[in-house]
C-alpha positions as CSV (number, residue, x, y, z in Angstrom):
1,M,-20.7,22.1,11.2
2,D,-23.0,21.5,13.6
3,T,-22.5,17.3,14.2
4,Q,-26.2,16.3,13.0
5,I,-25.9,18.1,9.7
6,A,-22.6,16.8,9.3
7,D,-24.0,13.1,10.2
8,N,-27.2,13.3,7.7
9,E,-24.8,14.7,5.5
10,L,-22.7,11.8,5.5
11,R,-25.7,9.7,5.8
12,Y,-26.4,11.2,1.7
13,Q,-22.3,10.7,1.0
14,I,-23.1,6.6,2.1
15,A,-26.4,6.3,0.1
16,L,-24.6,7.4,-3.0
17,T,-22.2,5.1,-3.3
18,Q,-24.1,2.4,-2.9
19,I,-26.8,3.1,-5.8
20,E,-26.8,0.5,-8.3
21,S,-25.4,1.7,-11.5
22,I,-24.3,5.0,-10.2
23,G,-20.3,4.6,-10.3
24,P,-17.4,6.9,-9.2
25,S,-17.1,8.7,-12.8
26,L,-20.8,9.3,-12.5
27,A,-21.1,10.0,-8.8
28,K,-18.3,12.8,-9.5
29,H,-20.7,14.4,-12.6
30,L,-23.8,14.1,-10.3
31,L,-22.0,16.4,-7.7
32,E,-20.2,18.7,-10.2
33,H,-23.9,19.4,-11.2
34,F,-26.0,19.9,-7.5
35,G,-22.6,20.6,-5.3
36,T,-23.5,17.7,-3.1
37,A,-24.8,14.2,-2.1
38,S,-27.5,15.3,-0.1
39,G,-28.4,17.4,-3.3
40,V,-28.5,14.5,-5.2
41,F,-30.7,13.1,-3.2
42,N,-33.1,15.7,-3.2
43,A,-33.3,17.3,-6.5
44,S,-36.4,16.2,-8.9
45,K,-36.6,13.6,-12.0
46,K,-36.9,16.8,-14.6
47,D,-33.6,18.0,-12.7
48,L,-31.6,14.9,-12.8
49,L,-33.1,14.5,-16.4
50,D,-32.0,17.7,-17.3
51,I,-27.9,16.3,-17.0
52,E,-27.0,15.0,-20.5
53,Y,-26.7,11.2,-21.1
54,F,-28.0,10.5,-17.8
55,G,-31.7,9.1,-18.4
56,N,-34.1,7.6,-17.4
57,Y,-32.8,4.0,-16.2
58,R,-30.6,5.8,-13.5
59,A,-32.6,8.4,-12.8
60,E,-35.7,6.4,-11.2
61,K,-32.5,4.3,-8.7
62,I,-31.8,7.8,-7.4
63,I,-35.7,8.5,-7.1
64,R,-37.1,5.2,-5.1
65,F,-33.5,4.4,-3.4
66,N,-34.7,3.5,0.0
67,N,-31.9,1.6,1.7
68,F,-30.7,5.2,4.1
69,T,-30.7,2.6,6.6
70,A,-27.6,0.5,6.1
71,A,-26.1,4.1,5.6
72,D,-27.5,5.3,9.2
73,E,-25.7,1.8,10.5
74,E,-22.2,2.5,8.1
75,V,-22.3,6.5,10.3
76,C,-22.6,4.6,13.8
77,F,-20.1,2.4,13.1
78,V,-17.3,4.7,11.8
79,K,-18.0,6.7,15.2
80,K,-17.5,3.7,16.8
81,H,-14.6,2.9,15.6
82,G,-12.8,6.1,15.3
83,I,-12.6,5.8,11.4
84,T,-12.7,8.9,9.4
85,P,-14.6,9.1,6.2
86,L,-13.3,11.7,3.4
87,F,-15.5,12.7,0.3
88,I,-14.3,12.8,-2.9
89,N,-15.2,16.9,-2.6
90,A,-13.6,17.4,1.2
91,A,-10.6,18.7,1.8
92,G,-9.0,16.0,3.6
93,Y,-9.4,13.4,0.8
94,P,-6.4,12.6,-0.7
95,K,-6.0,14.4,-3.4
96,K,-3.3,12.8,-5.5
97,L,-6.2,10.0,-5.9
98,A,-9.3,12.9,-6.3
99,A,-6.9,13.2,-9.8
100,C,-7.4,9.5,-11.0
101,T,-10.5,9.7,-13.2
102,D,-11.6,6.0,-11.4
103,A,-11.1,7.2,-7.8
104,P,-13.9,5.7,-5.3
105,I,-16.7,8.6,-4.6
106,I,-15.5,7.6,-0.2
107,V,-12.6,6.2,1.9
108,Y,-12.8,5.3,5.0
109,Y,-9.3,5.6,6.9
110,K,-8.1,4.6,10.1
111,G,-4.6,6.1,11.5
112,N,-2.7,9.1,12.4
113,A,-0.1,9.5,9.4
114,P,-1.6,12.7,6.7
115,I,-2.6,10.9,4.0
116,N,-2.3,14.1,1.8
117,Q,1.7,14.4,2.2
118,T,4.4,15.7,-0.5
119,R,6.4,12.9,-1.5
120,I,4.3,8.9,-1.0
121,I,5.6,6.0,-2.4
122,S,3.6,2.2,-3.7
123,I,5.7,-0.5,-3.3
124,V,4.5,-3.3,-4.7
125,G,5.6,-7.5,-5.5
126,T,5.0,-10.9,-5.4
127,R,3.1,-12.4,-2.2
128,L,6.2,-15.3,-2.8
129,P,9.0,-13.5,-3.2
130,T,12.6,-14.8,-2.6
131,T,14.9,-13.9,-0.4
132,Y,16.9,-11.4,-2.8
133,G,12.9,-9.5,-3.1
134,K,12.3,-9.3,0.9
135,W,16.4,-7.9,1.0
136,L,15.9,-6.0,-1.7
137,T,12.6,-4.2,0.0
138,R,14.2,-3.9,2.9
139,L,17.4,-2.1,1.2
140,I,14.9,0.4,-0.9
141,V,12.8,1.5,2.4
142,E,15.7,2.4,4.1
143,E,17.7,3.7,1.8
144,L,14.3,6.1,1.5
145,A,14.4,6.4,5.1
146,P,16.6,10.2,4.7
147,Y,13.2,11.5,2.2
148,Q,10.8,10.4,4.9
149,P,8.3,9.6,2.2
150,L,4.6,7.9,3.4
151,I,5.5,4.2,2.1
152,I,2.3,2.8,0.7
153,S,1.0,-1.3,0.2
154,G,-1.8,-3.5,0.1
155,L,-0.8,-5.5,3.1
156,A,-0.4,-8.8,1.7
157,Y,2.1,-11.6,2.3
158,G,5.4,-10.9,0.6
159,I,6.5,-7.7,-0.8
160,D,3.3,-6.1,0.3
161,V,3.8,-6.8,4.6
162,T,8.4,-6.3,4.2
163,A,7.9,-2.8,3.0
164,H,4.7,-2.2,5.6
165,Q,7.1,-3.7,8.3
166,T,10.6,-1.8,7.1
167,A,8.7,0.9,7.1
168,L,7.7,1.3,10.9
169,D,11.6,-0.4,11.9
170,C,12.4,2.7,9.9
171,N,10.3,5.5,11.6
172,L,8.4,5.9,8.4
173,Q,5.1,6.1,7.9
174,T,3.0,3.7,6.1
175,V,-0.5,3.0,5.1
176,G,-2.2,-0.2,4.2
177,V,-4.4,-0.1,1.6
178,L,-7.2,-2.3,1.9
179,A,-9.5,-5.0,-0.3
180,H,-12.1,-5.3,2.3
181,S,-13.8,-3.5,4.8
182,L,-12.0,-2.2,8.1
183,A,-14.2,-4.7,10.5
184,T,-11.3,-7.4,9.8
185,I,-8.1,-7.5,8.7
186,Y,-7.2,-10.1,6.3
187,P,-5.1,-12.0,5.8
188,A,-5.8,-12.7,9.8
189,A,-1.7,-13.4,10.3
190,H,-1.3,-9.7,9.9
191,Q,-3.6,-8.1,12.8
192,H,-0.8,-7.5,14.7
193,I,1.4,-5.3,11.9
194,A,-2.0,-3.7,11.2
195,K,-2.2,-2.1,15.1
196,D,1.4,-1.1,14.3
197,I,0.5,0.4,11.0
198,I,-2.4,2.4,12.8
199,A,-0.5,3.2,15.5
200,S,1.8,5.2,13.3
201,G,0.6,5.4,9.5
202,G,-2.5,4.7,9.0
203,L,-5.3,2.1,7.0
204,L,-7.5,3.0,3.9
205,T,-10.0,1.4,2.2
206,E,-13.0,2.0,-0.2
207,L,-15.6,-0.6,1.5
208,S,-18.2,-0.2,3.9
209,S,-18.1,-2.7,7.1
210,T,-20.9,-5.0,5.6
211,A,-18.7,-5.5,2.9
212,R,-17.2,-9.4,2.4
213,I,-14.1,-10.5,1.4
214,E,-14.5,-11.0,-2.2
215,K,-11.6,-11.9,-5.1
216,F,-12.5,-9.1,-6.9
217,N,-12.3,-6.3,-4.5
218,F,-8.2,-7.3,-4.9
219,P,-7.8,-6.1,-8.0
220,K,-9.9,-3.0,-7.8
221,R,-7.5,-2.1,-5.1
222,N,-4.8,-1.7,-7.0
223,R,-6.2,1.6,-8.2
224,I,-6.4,3.1,-4.8
225,V,-2.4,1.9,-4.4
226,A,-1.1,3.4,-7.7
227,G,-3.6,6.9,-7.3
228,L,-2.0,7.8,-3.5
229,S,1.2,7.7,-4.8
230,D,4.1,9.8,-6.8
231,A,5.4,6.5,-8.0
232,T,5.0,3.3,-7.5
233,I,8.0,0.6,-7.2
234,V,7.6,-2.6,-7.8
235,I,10.1,-5.6,-6.3
236,E,9.3,-8.8,-8.4
237,T,6.4,-10.2,-10.0
238,E,5.2,-12.2,-12.6
239,T,3.7,-11.4,-16.0
240,K,0.2,-11.2,-14.6
241,G,-0.8,-10.7,-11.3
242,G,-1.6,-7.8,-8.7
243,S,1.5,-6.3,-9.2
244,M,0.8,-5.7,-12.6
245,I,-2.7,-4.5,-12.4
246,T,-0.7,-1.5,-10.2
247,A,2.2,-0.6,-12.3
248,N,0.1,-0.5,-15.1
249,L,-2.6,1.8,-13.5
250,A,0.1,4.2,-12.2
251,F,1.5,4.3,-15.8
252,D,-2.1,4.7,-17.1
253,Y,-2.4,7.7,-13.9
254,D,0.7,9.2,-15.5
255,R,2.1,8.7,-12.3
256,Q,5.9,6.8,-12.0
257,V,7.0,3.9,-12.0
258,F,10.0,2.0,-11.0
259,A,11.2,-2.0,-11.6
260,C,13.7,-3.8,-10.0
261,P,15.6,-5.9,-12.3
262,G,16.3,-9.6,-12.1
263,K,17.2,-12.3,-14.2
264,I,16.0,-13.4,-17.4
265,T,15.4,-17.4,-16.1
266,D,14.4,-15.8,-12.8
267,K,10.2,-16.5,-13.2
268,K,9.3,-13.8,-9.9
269,S,11.2,-11.0,-11.8
270,S,9.8,-11.6,-15.4
271,G,7.0,-9.1,-14.5
272,C,9.6,-6.6,-13.2
273,L,11.4,-7.0,-17.2
274,R,8.5,-6.9,-19.1
275,L,7.7,-3.4,-17.9
276,I,10.7,-2.1,-18.8
277,Q,11.1,-3.5,-21.9
278,T,7.8,-2.2,-22.6
279,H,8.8,1.7,-21.3
280,K,5.8,1.4,-18.7
281,A,9.1,1.2,-15.9
282,A,12.0,2.7,-15.6
283,L,15.0,0.6,-14.6
284,L,15.6,0.7,-11.2
285,D,19.1,0.4,-10.3
286,S,20.0,2.2,-7.1
287,V,18.0,4.8,-4.4
288,S,20.1,7.8,-5.9
289,T,18.6,6.8,-9.9
290,F,15.0,7.0,-8.2
291,I,15.3,10.2,-6.3
292,E,17.5,11.7,-8.6
293,A,14.4,10.9,-10.9
294,L,12.2,12.8,-8.4
295,G,14.2,15.8,-7.5
296,W,14.3,14.6,-4.1
297,A,16.3,16.1,-1.0
298,P,16.7,14.8,2.7
299,I,14.8,15.3,5.6
300,A,16.4,16.0,8.9
301,T,15.3,12.4,10.1
302,K,14.2,10.5,13.1
303,Q,16.7,8.2,15.1
304,I,15.9,5.2,13.3
305,A,16.0,2.7,16.0
306,P,17.6,-0.6,15.6
307,K,15.4,-3.9,16.3
308,V,16.9,-5.2,19.4
309,Q,18.7,-8.4,19.1
310,Q,18.4,-10.5,22.4
311,N,20.0,-13.6,23.7
312,L,22.3,-13.9,20.4
313,T,25.5,-16.3,21.2
314,D,29.0,-14.9,20.5
315,P,29.6,-16.7,17.6
316,E,26.0,-15.4,16.2
317,K,27.0,-12.3,17.0
318,T,30.2,-12.9,16.0
319,I,28.3,-14.0,12.1
320,L,26.0,-10.7,11.8
321,A,29.5,-8.6,12.2
322,I,31.1,-10.8,9.2
323,L,27.8,-10.5,6.9
324,D,27.0,-7.7,4.3
325,H,23.7,-6.4,4.2
326,Q,24.7,-5.5,0.3
327,I,26.8,-8.2,-1.0
328,P,26.9,-11.8,-0.6
329,V,28.8,-14.0,1.7
330,S,30.4,-17.0,0.5
331,I,29.6,-19.7,3.7
332,D,33.6,-20.8,3.0
333,E,34.8,-16.5,3.4
334,I,31.7,-16.6,7.0
335,Y,34.3,-19.8,7.9
336,L,37.6,-18.2,7.6
337,K,36.7,-14.9,9.2
338,S,34.9,-16.7,12.3
339,M,37.0,-19.1,12.5
340,L,33.7,-21.1,14.2
341,P,34.0,-25.1,14.1
342,N,31.6,-26.3,11.3
343,A,28.5,-27.6,13.5
344,V,28.5,-24.2,15.1
345,L,28.8,-22.6,12.3
346,A,25.7,-24.1,10.7
347,G,23.9,-24.3,13.4
348,S,24.2,-20.6,14.2
349,L,23.4,-19.7,10.7
350,L,20.7,-21.7,10.8
351,N,19.3,-19.6,13.4
352,L,20.1,-16.6,12.1
353,E,17.7,-17.1,9.2
354,L,14.9,-18.2,11.8
355,Y,15.3,-14.6,13.5
356,G,14.9,-12.9,10.1
357,L,18.6,-11.8,10.6
358,I,19.8,-13.2,7.7
359,G,19.2,-15.0,3.7
360,A,20.8,-17.8,2.4
361,L,21.0,-16.9,-1.5
362,P,21.8,-19.6,-4.2
363,G,25.4,-20.9,-4.2
364,K,25.7,-21.3,-0.3
365,T,26.1,-17.6,-0.2
366,Y,24.1,-15.0,2.7
367,L,23.1,-11.7,3.1
368,R,22.6,-9.5,6.3
369,L,18.9,-8.3,6.3
370,L,18.1,-4.5,7.4
371,G,16.6,-4.0,10.6
């Protein structure tokens, strides 16, 4: 297709998302009727009114729409910044998302990972996870690595960013779904990892470059996280919040949902337990349970590059060799096996925790974190 013709059609596609009172479902109905976005705008009022239940008010909104300047500016923005707009009836639009009734008409994608992959998993959870929750996220992603799924999350603090970072550490592709435009990164602390994600995965949003960061866009974003994926895994969450929204949407989309159990007294496990109790999520007690449910076989994997652990002292290396990433090890056992003086042991444990190499659990026990 000629570039000028393509840009002109993109102009209409973007404009279609900007018409007041024309949501995704109605826009899809218009596209089914007229074939293209330009066809919608070039339709006569009579043609629009011939559509059942469309009505004069919405027809007038289309006929009188005159804000093409904003659409033209968006076309310039995506071309300048290497962003790929994916329109819902185009071949590159995420097929799993397109199957959802409330899928956005257009999404903006910046990255290298193919968005239409056979195996796509969403991993979500609280922004304030426990050490156990972060450890479990790392464990799950690492054990999924032989199956080479695309890991989806929301680039938020906590479980989201842990899932993204572990995917990068394991040479898995990962996509962050944003609740804001690609003109910025929120939270700002995640700008560095966002660059890494773009290099070996991608960032995706439904919002144009001029959209402000608004609170109401975060719950809306969750339908994309759920809709992109074959299955959603919830690590830790309370009974209210974005992770529960994502899980419920995935359930409504007839996707598989899995929740990790926790203590009944742990508030951060209450949402997971609720999902299991109400039969909206299967209990995830191991990655093998998850793999069996999806019927996956391993794929030949790339070599996983371990994190470089530079400048560790000999006592710190000794402690790392003792710790297991699956079973908590008590400080007494570490002391007996390491034969380190108490002061050296305490200082080394603190350093390793600050490096993000180990996690402290209740009862003076420690786990080696993955990576």
